[in-house]
C-alpha positions as CSV (number, residue, x, y, z in Angstrom):
1,M,-7.1,4.3,-22.2
2,A,-9.6,1.9,-20.5
3,T,-8.6,-0.1,-17.5
4,K,-8.8,-3.9,-17.9
5,R,-11.5,-5.2,-15.7
6,T,-13.6,-8.3,-15.2
7,K,-17.4,-8.4,-15.5
8,K,-17.6,-7.6,-11.8
9,G,-15.4,-4.6,-12.2
10,I,-12.4,-6.1,-10.5
11,R,-9.1,-5.0,-12.1
12,K,-7.2,-7.9,-13.7
13,S,-3.4,-8.0,-13.7
14,L,-2.1,-6.9,-17.1
15,S,0.0,-9.2,-19.2
16,T,3.4,-8.1,-20.6
17,E,1.9,-7.6,-24.0
18,D,-0.9,-5.4,-22.5
19,V,1.6,-3.1,-20.8
20,L,3.9,-3.0,-23.9
21,G,0.9,-2.1,-26.0
22,R,0.0,0.8,-23.6
23,L,3.6,2.1,-23.7
24,R,3.7,2.0,-27.5
25,G,0.3,3.7,-27.6
26,L,1.7,6.6,-25.5
27,A,4.7,6.9,-27.8
28,E,2.5,6.7,-31.0
29,Q,0.2,9.4,-29.6
30,V,3.2,11.8,-29.3
31,I,4.6,10.9,-32.8
32,E,1.2,11.5,-34.4
33,Q,1.0,15.0,-32.7
34,A,4.5,15.8,-34.0
35,D,3.7,14.6,-37.5
36,R,0.7,17.0,-37.6
37,G,3.0,19.9,-36.5
38,D,1.4,20.1,-33.1
39,N,3.2,20.7,-29.8
40,P,3.4,17.2,-28.3
41,V,1.5,16.8,-25.1
42,I,0.5,14.0,-22.7
43,Q,-2.3,14.1,-20.2
44,I,-1.4,12.8,-16.7
45,P,-4.1,12.2,-14.0
46,V,-3.7,14.4,-11.0
47,R,-2.5,12.5,-7.9
48,S,-3.8,14.6,-5.1
49,L,-6.7,14.8,-2.6
50,S,-8.4,17.3,-4.9
51,N,-8.8,14.6,-7.5
52,V,-10.1,11.6,-5.5
53,N,-13.7,10.6,-4.7
54,F,-14.9,8.2,-2.0
55,D,-17.4,5.6,-3.2
56,P,-19.5,4.8,-0.2
57,E,-21.1,1.7,-1.8
58,R,-17.8,0.0,-2.4
59,S,-16.0,1.8,0.5
60,I,-13.0,2.7,-1.5
61,I,-11.2,5.8,-2.7
62,E,-11.3,6.3,-6.5
63,M,-9.3,8.7,-8.7
64,G,-11.3,11.5,-10.4
65,D,-11.1,12.8,-13.9
66,R,-8.8,15.8,-13.5
67,K,-5.7,15.7,-15.6
68,Q,-2.6,17.9,-16.1
69,S,-0.9,18.5,-19.4
70,R,2.8,17.8,-19.8
71,I,4.0,19.7,-22.9
72,L,7.3,19.1,-24.8
73,F,7.9,22.7,-26.0
74,N,7.3,24.4,-22.7
75,V,10.3,25.6,-20.7
76,N,8.7,24.5,-17.4
77,M,7.6,21.1,-18.6
78,A,10.2,20.0,-21.2
79,K,12.4,18.2,-18.7
80,K,9.6,16.2,-17.1
81,F,8.3,15.4,-20.6
82,M,11.7,14.0,-21.5
83,Q,12.0,12.1,-18.2
84,T,8.6,10.5,-18.7
85,F,9.7,8.9,-21.9
86,L,13.1,8.0,-20.6
87,V,11.4,6.0,-17.8
88,A,8.9,4.5,-20.3
89,S,11.7,3.4,-22.6
90,A,13.6,1.7,-19.8
91,C,10.4,-0.1,-18.7
92,K,9.9,-1.2,-22.3
93,E,13.4,-2.7,-22.3
94,L,12.7,-4.6,-19.1
95,L,9.5,-6.0,-20.4
96,E,10.9,-7.1,-23.7
97,S,13.9,-8.8,-22.0
98,G,11.7,-10.5,-19.4
99,K,13.7,-9.0,-16.5
100,T,12.8,-6.9,-13.5
101,T,14.8,-4.2,-11.6
102,S,14.5,-2.0,-8.6
103,I,13.3,1.6,-8.7
104,R,16.7,2.5,-7.5
105,D,18.4,0.7,-10.4
106,L,16.0,2.4,-12.9
107,F,17.2,5.8,-11.6
108,Y,20.8,4.8,-12.6
109,M,19.6,3.2,-15.9
110,T,18.0,6.5,-17.0
111,K,20.6,9.0,-15.5
112,H,23.1,10.5,-17.8
113,T,24.5,13.8,-18.8
114,L,23.1,15.4,-21.9
115,A,25.8,15.8,-24.6
116,G,27.2,19.3,-24.8
117,T,25.6,20.4,-21.6
118,G,26.1,20.1,-17.9
119,E,22.5,18.9,-17.4
120,N,21.7,15.5,-16.1
121,T,18.5,13.7,-17.1
122,F,18.0,13.0,-13.4
123,D,20.0,14.4,-10.5
124,D,18.4,12.3,-7.7
125,Q,16.0,9.4,-7.2
126,S,13.5,11.8,-5.7
127,E,13.1,13.0,-9.3
128,S,12.6,9.6,-11.0
129,D,10.2,8.1,-8.4
130,P,7.4,10.6,-9.1
131,I,7.9,10.1,-12.8
132,I,7.3,6.3,-12.4
133,E,4.1,7.1,-10.5
134,D,3.0,9.5,-13.3
135,L,3.6,6.8,-15.9
136,E,1.6,4.3,-13.8
137,V,-1.5,6.5,-13.7
138,T,-1.1,7.6,-17.3
139,I,-1.1,4.1,-18.8
140,Q,-3.1,2.6,-15.8
141,A,-0.5,-0.1,-15.0
142,L,1.2,-0.7,-11.6
143,R,5.0,-0.3,-11.4
144,E,5.1,-4.1,-10.7
145,E,3.5,-4.6,-14.1
146,L,6.2,-2.4,-15.5
147,H,8.7,-4.9,-14.0
148,L,9.8,-2.5,-11.3
149,F,10.1,-3.5,-7.7
150,A,10.9,-1.8,-4.4
151,T,12.9,-3.1,-1.4
152,N,11.2,-5.9,0.4
153,R,9.3,-4.7,3.4
154,G,7.1,-6.8,5.6
155,S,7.2,-10.3,7.0
156,L,4.8,-13.2,7.1
157,V,4.4,-16.3,9.2
158,G,1.5,-18.7,9.9
159,E,-0.8,-21.4,8.6
160,L,0.0,-21.1,4.9
161,T,2.1,-22.7,2.2
162,I,3.2,-20.4,-0.6
163,V,5.0,-21.0,-3.9
164,D,7.4,-18.1,-4.5
165,G,9.0,-18.0,-8.0
166,G,8.6,-21.8,-8.2
167,D,10.0,-22.5,-4.6
168,T,7.6,-23.9,-2.0
169,I,7.6,-21.9,1.2
170,D,6.1,-23.3,4.4
171,A,5.2,-20.2,6.4
172,R,4.9,-22.4,9.5
173,R,8.6,-23.0,9.4
174,M,10.1,-19.5,8.9
175,G,11.8,-19.1,12.3
176,T,11.9,-15.8,14.1
177,G,12.2,-13.6,11.0
178,G,9.4,-14.9,8.8
179,W,9.1,-14.9,5.0
180,A,10.0,-11.5,3.5
181,V,7.1,-10.2,1.5
182,P,8.3,-9.2,-2.0
183,S,7.3,-6.1,-3.9
184,I,5.8,-8.2,-6.8
185,V,3.2,-10.6,-5.5
186,E,1.0,-11.3,-8.5
187,K,-0.2,-14.8,-9.4
188,D,2.6,-15.5,-11.9
189,V,5.1,-15.0,-9.0
190,I,3.3,-16.0,-5.8
191,Q,0.7,-18.8,-5.5
192,F,-1.2,-19.8,-2.4
193,K,-1.2,-23.6,-1.6
194,K,-2.2,-25.2,1.7
195,C,-4.0,-22.8,4.0
196,N,-5.3,-23.8,7.5
197,A,-5.8,-20.2,8.7
198,D,-9.1,-18.7,9.9
199,F,-7.9,-15.1,9.5
200,V,-5.1,-12.8,8.6
201,L,-3.7,-10.3,11.2
202,L,-1.7,-7.3,10.0
203,V,0.5,-5.9,12.7
204,E,2.0,-2.4,12.3
205,K,5.0,-2.8,14.7
206,D,7.8,-5.3,14.2
207,A,8.4,-5.7,18.0
208,V,4.8,-6.7,18.5
209,W,4.8,-9.0,15.5
210,R,7.9,-10.7,16.9
211,R,6.2,-11.2,20.3
212,L,3.2,-12.8,18.6
213,N,5.4,-15.0,16.5
214,E,7.5,-16.1,19.5
215,D,4.4,-16.9,21.5
216,K,3.1,-18.9,18.5
217,F,-0.1,-16.8,18.5
218,W,-0.6,-17.8,14.8
219,K,-0.5,-21.5,15.7
220,K,-2.8,-21.3,18.7
221,H,-5.4,-19.3,16.9
222,K,-4.9,-20.6,13.3
223,A,-3.8,-17.4,11.8
224,I,-1.5,-15.8,9.3
225,L,0.6,-13.0,10.8
226,V,1.8,-10.2,8.5
227,Q,4.1,-7.4,9.7
228,S,4.0,-4.1,7.8
229,N,6.7,-2.1,9.6
230,G,4.7,1.1,9.6
231,M,2.7,2.1,6.5
232,P,2.4,-1.2,4.5
233,A,4.3,-1.4,1.3
234,R,2.4,-1.9,-1.9
235,G,3.4,-5.6,-2.1
236,V,2.0,-6.2,1.4
237,R,-1.3,-4.4,0.6
238,R,-1.7,-6.3,-2.6
239,L,-0.9,-9.6,-0.9
240,L,-3.5,-8.9,1.8
241,R,-6.1,-8.2,-0.8
242,R,-5.3,-11.5,-2.6
243,M,-5.5,-13.5,0.6
244,V,-8.9,-12.1,1.5
245,D,-10.2,-12.7,-2.0
246,E,-8.6,-16.1,-2.8
247,L,-8.4,-17.7,0.7
248,K,-11.8,-16.4,1.8
249,I,-10.6,-15.4,5.2
250,P,-11.1,-12.1,7.1
251,L,-8.4,-9.5,7.7
252,Y,-7.8,-7.8,11.1
253,V,-5.6,-4.8,11.5
254,L,-3.6,-4.0,14.7
255,V,-2.0,-0.6,14.8
256,D,-0.9,2.1,17.3
257,N,-3.6,4.3,18.9
258,D,-2.6,7.5,17.2
259,P,-3.7,9.4,14.1
260,W,-1.0,7.7,12.0
261,G,-2.1,4.2,13.1
262,L,-5.7,4.9,12.2
263,Y,-4.6,6.3,8.9
264,I,-2.7,3.0,8.2
265,Y,-5.9,1.2,8.7
266,S,-7.7,3.6,6.5
267,V,-5.2,3.0,3.6
268,I,-5.6,-0.7,3.9
269,K,-9.4,-0.5,4.0
270,Q,-10.2,2.3,1.6
271,G,-7.0,2.8,-0.4
272,S,-4.6,5.7,-0.7
273,I,-4.8,9.0,-2.5
274,N,-1.6,8.3,-4.5
275,L,-2.8,4.9,-5.6
276,A,-6.5,5.8,-5.9
277,F,-6.5,4.4,-9.5
278,E,-5.7,1.0,-8.1
279,S,-7.9,0.9,-4.9
280,I,-10.1,-1.7,-6.5
281,R,-7.2,-4.1,-6.6
282,M,-5.3,-3.2,-3.4
283,A,-7.9,-1.9,-0.8
284,V,-9.7,-4.4,1.5
285,P,-13.1,-2.8,2.3
286,S,-13.9,-5.6,4.7
287,A,-10.8,-5.1,6.8
288,R,-11.6,-5.0,10.6
289,F,-9.9,-2.6,13.0
290,L,-8.9,-4.7,16.0
291,G,-7.0,-2.1,18.0
292,L,-5.6,-0.2,19.7
293,S,-8.8,1.7,20.3
294,S,-9.0,5.0,22.0
295,F,-11.2,3.3,24.6
296,D,-8.7,0.5,25.4
297,R,-6.8,2.5,28.0
298,E,-9.8,2.5,30.4
299,R,-11.1,-0.9,29.4
300,Y,-7.8,-2.7,30.1
301,E,-6.7,-0.4,32.9
302,L,-3.5,0.7,31.3
303,P,-1.3,2.9,33.6
304,D,-1.0,6.6,32.9
305,N,2.8,6.3,32.6
306,V,2.5,4.4,29.2
307,T,0.6,7.2,27.5
308,I,2.2,9.8,25.2
309,T,0.9,13.3,24.9
310,L,-0.5,14.3,21.5
311,D,1.6,16.9,19.9
312,S,0.4,19.7,17.6
313,K,1.1,17.6,14.5
314,D,-0.9,14.7,15.9
315,E,-3.8,17.0,16.7
316,A,-3.7,18.6,13.3
317,R,-3.6,15.2,11.6
318,A,-6.6,13.9,13.6
319,K,-8.6,17.0,12.8
320,Q,-7.8,16.7,9.2
321,M,-8.9,13.0,9.2
322,L,-12.3,14.0,10.7
323,E,-12.9,15.9,7.5
324,Y,-12.2,13.0,5.2
325,P,-15.5,11.4,3.8
326,W,-14.3,7.9,4.8
327,F,-14.0,9.0,8.5
328,K,-17.4,10.6,8.7
329,E,-19.1,7.6,10.2
330,R,-20.1,8.0,13.8
331,K,-17.9,5.2,15.1
332,W,-14.8,6.7,13.6
333,R,-15.6,10.2,14.7
334,R,-16.1,8.8,18.2
335,E,-12.6,7.2,18.1
336,L,-10.9,10.3,16.9
337,K,-12.7,12.6,19.2
338,K,-11.9,10.4,22.2
339,M,-8.2,10.6,21.2
340,L,-8.4,14.4,20.9
341,D,-10.3,14.9,24.1
342,S,-7.9,12.7,26.1
343,K,-4.9,14.4,24.5
344,V,-2.9,11.2,24.6
345,K,-1.9,8.4,22.3
346,L,-0.8,4.8,22.9
347,E,1.7,2.6,21.2
348,L,1.0,-1.1,20.9
349,E,3.9,-1.8,23.2
350,A,2.0,-0.1,26.0
351,L,0.1,-3.3,26.4
352,S,3.4,-4.9,27.7
353,A,2.8,-2.9,31.0
354,K,0.2,-5.6,31.7
355,G,2.7,-8.4,31.1
356,I,5.1,-9.3,28.3
357,S,2.6,-11.7,26.6
358,F,-0.5,-9.9,27.6
359,I,-1.2,-8.9,24.0
360,S,-1.0,-12.5,22.7
361,E,-2.6,-14.3,25.7
362,E,-5.3,-11.9,26.8
363,Y,-5.8,-8.8,24.7
364,L,-6.1,-10.3,21.2
365,P,-8.0,-13.5,22.3
366,K,-10.5,-11.4,24.2
367,K,-11.0,-8.9,21.3
368,L,-11.6,-11.8,18.8
369,S,-13.9,-13.8,21.1
370,E,-16.0,-10.8,21.9
371,R,-16.0,-9.5,18.3
372,D,-14.6,-6.3,19.6
373,W,-13.6,-4.6,16.4
374,L,-14.7,-1.9,14.0
375,V,-15.4,-2.2,10.3
């Protein structure tokens, strides 16, 4: 099933009819197999590190060609086969009715006890969520295009006016909490209007985002501030990509100085293993790493008492990242090796040891003026 792309290879959003056609095609494939007397089987792309490739020219992670079979008349696969089509049927119902629902609600929509047995179709949401992801990669459509959404996670404030579901939102007037970034952020739901921003700044930590918002960093420096609350949700990642593409402004990323912070930056820049099939529409290869750098401790003379000792999990994660193709460049090896050699990590809040507004009044302005970032 070919992915819908533009002439430049950029993945377009699928229409409702496109997605319905792909769901019907999946069902028709199984019916044709059964009519021939064959054991029905569907092929699902493997979502793991072993089936991703790094394209150095485009600087994104792409899904490989490996697939796994899901067979109806197989004692180990029959349940997942059935679950796949239960989820597909529920999504078809949503698309045809023009409604959306949460992945939590979908679990309850598809959960029931099979007649004459004590078996449930799903016992827990941890069973249904991976089936949704399997369906996504099989028909090459995002869950948002299947009319499924997750809990809102992420906030935005700054020099931008947005239209959200027909309502005009002035991100300059969103108070202390900001505009909650929804799970579905495609053009039919979210449109960008007036933008006076020179750049977008993604901030990993809520407390730091709130400090920057309270200090009106976005107003002084003509910016859009986006908070991810850890690993950015899919809606946040897709929105960042749209802002870079459509508003023609750069994206800077501000994360903790630990292996997990650097990995967050990597996911924003190159894409993730789980969503490798959609990196071309979600990753931002031009994203700039603004900090915290492993070298900022000495440069900004941060006191030793704000450091945190790397634990065994941190060290193992950092060493694992050194083996990833997208961390092979000398600048990133230098960052990770500095962290491993120092045996400490730093949270963004460590900058507050230099003053409550040090990050907004000195650290970030200096980084930006001196172009002190990594790409």
